[in-house]
C-alpha positions in Angstrom: 14.6 2.3 28.4 12.7 3.2 25.3 13.6 5.9 22.9 10.3 7.8 23.7 11.3 7.7 27.4 14.6 9.3 26.6 12.9 12.0 24.5 10.3 12.8 27.0 12.9 13.0 29.8 15.1 15.2 27.7 12.2 17.6 26.9 11.1 17.8 30.5 14.6 18.4 31.8 15.2 21.0 29.2 12.1 22.9 30.3 10.2 22.3 27.0 7.6 20.1 28.6 5.6 20.5 31.8 4.6 17.8 34.3 1.2 17.8 32.6 2.7 17.1 29.2 4.8 14.2 30.7 1.6 12.8 32.2 -0.1 13.0 28.8 2.8 10.8 27.5 1.6 8.2 30.0 -2.0 8.5 28.7 -0.7 8.1 25.1 1.2 5.0 26.1 4.6 6.4 25.3 5.9 5.9 28.8 4.8 4.0 31.9 3.6 5.6 35.2 6.8 4.4 36.8 8.8 6.2 34.1 6.7 9.3 34.7 7.6 9.2 38.4 11.3 8.7 37.5 11.3 11.7 35.2 9.5 14.3 37.4 11.0 13.2 40.7 14.5 13.6 39.5 14.2 17.4 39.3 
C-alpha cells in the first residue's frame, strides 16, 4: 500500500474526508479505484 493510500484511509475513517473527497483522490491519481472501494466499503 502506498503512503497516500494510508493517509486517505486515515482521513476518511477519522471523519475528516467524505466519500466525494476520497473519490477525488482517485481522480488525482493518489489511489486506485480498487483502493477507493476498499476504503469506503470498510465503514
